[in-house]
N, C-alpha and C positions, 0 to 999 in steps of 0.2 A: 504493500500500500504507498503511495506518496504522499508524504506530509511534508509541511513546513515549506519554506520560501527562501530562495537564495539570490542575491545579487551577483550577476557575472557580467563581462563585457563581451559584444561580439568580434571576433578578431578580425584582421584584413581581409580576410578570404571568407567571413560570414558563417564561420564557426562559432558555436557556443559549447561552453562544458556542461556536461550532465554530472551531477552531484554522485561522489561515491556512495552516498546513501541511497540513491535512487537505483542506481545501477545493480546494488544488492537486493533490490525488492524485483527485479525482471525474473520472471521465470525462465527456465532454460529453453521451453518452447518457443521463446520469442527470438531467439537468437540475436539478442542485442541490437534488435531493429525496431524500429517506430514508423507507424504511417502519421503523417504529419500532414495537417490540413488547416484552414481557416475554423476559427472558433465561431461560436453563435454570437461574439459580442468582437470586439476588435484586438485578437489575441490569437495564438497560433496553438493548435491543440495537439499534443503527442500521446498516441496511443501506443501501447506496447504490441507487437504485430499479432501475438496469440489473441490477446483480449480484442483486438480489430476483428480477427476471424472468427472466434466464438461469439461475441455480444454484439460488436457494431453490423458487421457484414449481414447478418442475418436480419437484422432489423432494416437494414437499406434493400436488402433483397425481397423484402415484403411489400416495399413501395409501389404503388401504382403507377406506370409511366404514363398512363392516360388520364391521371389526375394532375391538374394543372400544379396545385400547390406542392403534391409530392414530389413530381416530376422537376420542379424549379427548386426545391431542397435538396434534391439529390443531386442534380447539375453544379448548384452552387458549393455543395459539400465536396464534392469529387472532382470538381476543376482545378482545383491547386493541390490535391492531394496526391502522396508519392510516399512509397518507404524508403526509409534510410536508417543506414545503419552505424553504431558506433565506430569512431574509429580506434586505434590504438591507445589513444590518449583519453578516451571517453568524451571526444567530441562529435557533434554533429555539424552536417552543414546544412544551414539553413537557406533555402533558396531565396533568391531577389524578391520575386513575387510575392512569396509571403513576409518577409521583412516589410515591404512598401505595404501590404496589407495591414500589418499589425501595428505600424509607424515605428519599429525598431530599427535606432540609428546605430545608437553604441551601446548603451546598458540595456540590460534585459533580467526581468524579474522570472525565475524559474519557479513556478509554484506549484506544488504538489495539490491534487486534488482528487487523491482517493486511488481511483483506478486509471488515471491519465495525468499528463503534466502539461500544465498552460505556460506559454512564453508570452510576458507583456511588456510594454515600454514601462518604465516606471511612473512617468507621469500620468500617461493613459489608464493605467492601474489605479493610483489613487484618485484621479477624477471619477472614474468608474465606482469606488468606493465611496467617495461623498455623494453620488446619485442615491444611495440607499438611502432612504427616508426612514425607514423604522427602525427601532432601537434592535441590536442583536437580540437581546431577551425576548421580543416581540415575533421576530423572525424565528427563532429557536420554537417558541412556543407553537407556530403556526406550522412550519414546514417538518418537526420532527414528532408530530403528533401521528398515533398509528394510522395507515391509510383504511378506509374502511372498503370492505367489497360488495 
């Protein structure tokens, strides 16, 4: 499980380091590979390859290509998606189009989100947090209550 946040710099070649703590969380089936794509907000999502195959891909496969919204979502999600493997120094090359999408220039927040990792421009992340109007305790009460079936 990916927890916590780290601040790194994007190197001149567009690579970022993945925290050693996160690398230890990868299942052997992931083969140190991530599916990288746009987030639903202005960030980059990194899914371990095995998680993508088991959880995300089946949900994408269920989308109806003849439904306008489902087709649009699928197109936008997969347009910038690709698989990337860690190099020997535990770095990932972030493609230019994703860096531009997320507004990442130099510094990047590497944010653990349990089953995925998000990459954020620090200023955009702070602005995103500031847009949350409910107090944390109220959010917790609302979203952590048991789901009714």
